[in-house]
N, C-alpha and C positions, 0 to 999 in steps of 0.2 A: 561400819561394823564396830569400830572402837567406841562409838558413842551409843551403842545399843544398851538399853536398860539392863540386859543380862551381863553386860561387861565384855571386854575384849577377850577374856578367857573362854567365852562361849564359842568363839570362832577361831580356834588355834590353827586349824589346817588352812583355811583361806588366807588368814593373815600371814602365815609362814610362806604360802605360795606367792603372795604379792611381794613380800620382802625378798624372796629369791629372785623373782622377776626384776624387781628394782635393782638388785645387785648385778644381775646379768646385763641390764641396760646401761649401767654405770652412769646414770643421770643424763644420758644422751637420748633425747626424745625427738631427734631429727628424723625425717622420713627415711633416709638411707639406713639409719641404725634400726629403726622399727621394722623396715622391710627385711633387713638381714636377720632379725630375730622373730620374724613372722610365725614360724613354727612354734617357738617358745610362747609367744603371745597367745596364739590360738589354743595351744595345749593347756596353758594356765587358765584361760577362760573356761575351757571345757571341764577341767578338774574342779574349778570353783562351782560351776553349774551342777555338776554331779554331786558335790558335797551338799549344796543348798537343797537339791531335790530330795536328799536324804533327811532334811530338816525342814519339812513343809511348814511348820509353824513360824519359821524365820524367813521363808521365801516370799519377799514382798515385791 
């Protein structure tokens, strides 16, 4: 997203969602931590998918 020709400002919501997810995970990508945050992971994925579907020209 950040390398898109339209620039990172074109994807503010997905980038913010990913940043929030990264902060919640605290850099710990072990199975146990990911499992503990599974609801957050799936929710973030779903929010990004919804956002991207509202921008079909960007959905690749």
